[in-house]
C-alpha positions in Angstrom: 93.1 88.9 76.2 96.4 90.6 74.8 99.4 89.6 76.7 99.3 93.5 77.2 96.0 93.5 80.1 97.4 89.5 81.5 100.7 91.8 82.5 99.0 94.6 84.0 96.7 91.9 85.8 99.6 90.4 87.5 101.5 94.2 88.0 98.2 94.8 90.1 98.3 92.3 92.0 101.7 91.9 92.8 101.4 95.6 94.0 98.8 94.9 96.4 100.6 91.5 97.6 103.9 94.0 98.1 102.1 96.6 100.2 99.9 94.5 102.0 103.0 92.1 103.3 103.8 95.2 104.6 101.4 96.2 106.2 101.5 93.2 107.8 104.9 93.0 109.0 104.8 96.8 110.1 101.3 95.8 112.3 103.9 92.7 113.4 106.5 94.8 114.1 104.5 97.5 116.3 103.5 94.5 118.4 104.7 94.2 122.0 106.7 90.7 120.1 108.0 92.8 117.2 111.5 92.6 115.8 113.4 94.2 113.6 113.5 91.4 110.9 109.4 92.7 110.9 111.0 95.8 109.7 113.0 94.8 107.3 110.5 92.9 106.1 108.0 95.7 105.7 110.4 98.2 104.6 112.0 95.4 101.7 108.3 94.8 100.7 107.5 98.6 100.4 110.1 99.3 98.6 109.5 96.6 95.7 105.6 97.9 95.8 107.1 101.1 94.9 109.6 99.5 92.1 106.9 97.6 90.8 104.4 100.1 90.7 107.3 102.2 88.6 108.2 99.4 86.2 103.8 99.4 85.6 104.0 102.9 84.8 107.0 102.6 82.5 105.3 99.1 80.8 102.2 101.8 80.3 104.1 104.5 78.7 106.3 101.7 76.1 103.2 100.0 75.4 100.8 102.5 74.8 100.1 102.3 71.3 98.6 98.4 71.9 95.3 97.8 72.5 94.0 96.1 75.8 92.4 93.2 73.4 
């Protein structure tokens, strides 16, 4: 397995983890016990998820000539 494939696997994992955390904290914010900290955490996780997606696109574009194997 190439470094490119492993890298893309981790980018996918971190993206799903980031958006998952954002969804959980947004749900906590809209609960009766929600705080501003929950909202800030959700927004930060959403921003990091978008940043990871942008990085993944940049990485694929940069290494398009290298195979996945």
